[in-house]
Every structure is written in C-alpha cells, then in structure tokens.
N, C-alpha and C positions, 0 to 999 in steps of 0.2 A: 550498477545494482547495489540498490540501499534495503536494508531491514528498516520495517517499520509495523506500528501498530495502528490500526484505523480506531480514532478516537472519536468520531463524529461524522454528522453528515453536512453538508453546504446545500442550502437552496437557493436558487437564484430565478425568479419569475421573469426577467428580461436579461436574455444573453445573445451572443452572435449564433444566426441560424444555423453555423455546423456545430454547435453544442447544444441545439434542443434534443433532447431525451437522453441527453449524457447524466449519467450518475455521478455526480461529484463528492468526494469523502474527504474528511479532514485526518491527516495521516502523521503519526509523530514518529520521525526517523528514530532509531534505537542504537547505542553502540553494538551492542551483540544480542545474540536471541538468549533470554532467561530461561532459567530453569524451572521447572514447574512450582508454581507457588512464588517466584521471586518477582520482584519489581523490575520493570524494564529500564535500562540506564538510557535517558532521552540524550538525544544528538542532535543538536540544533534546534530550531524553531519548528512548530508544526507546518505542513504545507497542506494545500489543497491539490486533489489527484483526481483524474477522471478514471473511474473504475472499469477495466476491459474485461473483469473475468467474475464480476457477481460476488466481490468480496462484501462482508458486514462489519458492524461496528464491534470491535474487541479481537477481531482476526489478526492474524499475524501474516505479513504480505511482504512482498517484492517491489519495489519502484523502479523505476528508470525514469530520467531527466533528460534534458534537452532534446535534441534530434532525436534519439531512440523512442521517447515518449511518442512520437509520431508512427511507429512502427507498425503499431496492432492495428487489426481491421477496423475497431472501432474510432482509432483516432488519427490515422492515415490522411493526411492534408487537413487536418484541423489546427486549431490555434490552441495547443495543447504543449505544457512543459513539464510535467508531472502525471505519470500514468501507473496506476496498479496493473501490472501483468502477470502475478502470480500470487495463489494462495501457499502460503508453507505449509506443508503434513508434518515434516521433521528436519532436524538438523543435526549433523554427527559432526563431532569436532574431536580429532587425536581419539578415535575409537569409542568415543563416549556420545551417547545422545542429550545434546543439552537443551535441545526443544523438541517437543511431541505434541500434536495437536491434540489428541486424545485427553492428554494430561493437563492442558492448558487450562487456565481458570475457566 
C-alpha cells in the first residue's frame, strides 16, 4: 500500500466497457504523511487510480497496485493497475499523530 494525495480528476469519454462508470482520479504518491499545514513530499510521478471508496480531490488516501488493485468489489476482473482502497482518517507514528483528517488543509 502507498500513501497518496488526490490531486485531480481524469475524464475519459471512451474507455473499455469494464471501466464504464468507474471514477478515475489523479493521485500523487507521497513519501510520508505531512503534519497539518505542511507540504506533502512527492514520491515519484502522479498516477491514475480507480476510486473504490468515494475519495475526493485533496483527500489523503491509500493505494494498491498490481494484482492487489483488482481485489476490490469495484475493480474485480477489470483492467486496473492502481486503486484507491481507503481514505485515511489519521496516522500515528512513534506515539505521535502525524496526520489527522480533521486538521488537514
């Protein structure tokens, strides 16, 4: 699983039938969750991901890639390589909350 920030939407009017109705989002993987008010540290290039959980722009999410991306109800058996499978509420590291959704931008 990877941490990422949703940074945009991807609209495709023509796509494989198995992806009709799928919400595609542009996500930027990040190195670690940022503290409230801090900037995310990008990790690699942005990716296009199928949204399996109703995420929105600006939200902090967890991604899965490869065969794991096809393990959700929304993506099972579909031509998918990256899926948003969770929206992060908070992250605790070494006893300190380093990310909390309610304190996020």
